[in-house]
Each structure stands twice: as C-alpha cells, then as structure tokens.
N, C-alpha and C positions, 0 to 999 in steps of 0.2 A: 504494500500500500504506500501511496505517496500522499503528502499533504497538498491541499490546494495551492499553497505558497510555492512548493517546489515545482509543481507543474506549471504554474503561472510564470515564475521567473526563469524557467528553462534549466534548472539544475537537476530535474528528475532523470534525464538521460545519464548524467554523470553518476548519480546515486545508483541507478539501475546497473551501470557497468561495474561499479564497485561490488554490488550485491552478487552479480554473476561471477565475478572473480573469486569472491569469498566462497560461493557454493562450489565452484570448480575445485578450489583448494581443499575444501572439506571432502569432496568426492575422491580426489586423488589420495588423500590421507587415509580415508576409511570407506572404500567403495562398498563394503558389506552392509553399511548402514542405509544404503540407497537402493537396494534390490537390483543392482547392476545398471541402473539408469542415472546418467548425470543430470542433476536437478538444474532448473533454470528459474529465474524470477518470473512472476506473472507479467504479462504485457503492460506497457504503459497505458493509462487511461487517456481517452480522447478529450474528455471534459471532466471537470471536478467542480463541486460546489460545497460550500458549507451548508447552505440551505438551497435545495434545488428550486428553480423558478417554477411558478405555478403552471399547471397545464392550461393550454388555451381552452376557452369555453367552446363547446360544440353548439353550433347554431344550425337551424334548418334553412338559413338563407332566404326565408320568406319575409317580405315586408310586413310590418305590423300595421294592421288596420283597426280602426275603431268603428264600432257600430253604434249609431245614435238612434235611440228609440223615439 
C-alpha cells in the first residue's frame, strides 16, 4: 500500500522499487519461505484518495415538468 502523498508527489515508484529489492533479497536468502515463487509488491494504484469523491447522481435525463391543476 502507498499513501496518497507518495502517489501524488511521485515517490511511490521509488518506494515500490525498494520494496521489490527487499522481497528479492528475502527470497534469495530463504526461498523455502516463499513456496518456490519470488514475491513481488502489488501494482501501483492509478488513483488514491483519503476520502473518495462522491458518485455522480444517476438521472433519467428527462426534463422536469410541472402540472398545474
């Protein structure tokens, strides 16, 4: 996981590379802990939010009419 700040300021890729290097070093030192597969960090997120923006309102695109009695 990355914080919104690291994704926003562009340091997430550097952090991701350091995490990958750490995982590869751990795998080389103790491959039996990883069931024979070299681990990799999860992919970087495209977007991050502290609070996600609200979903847009769904409308039926029909003009509102008023009926006068």
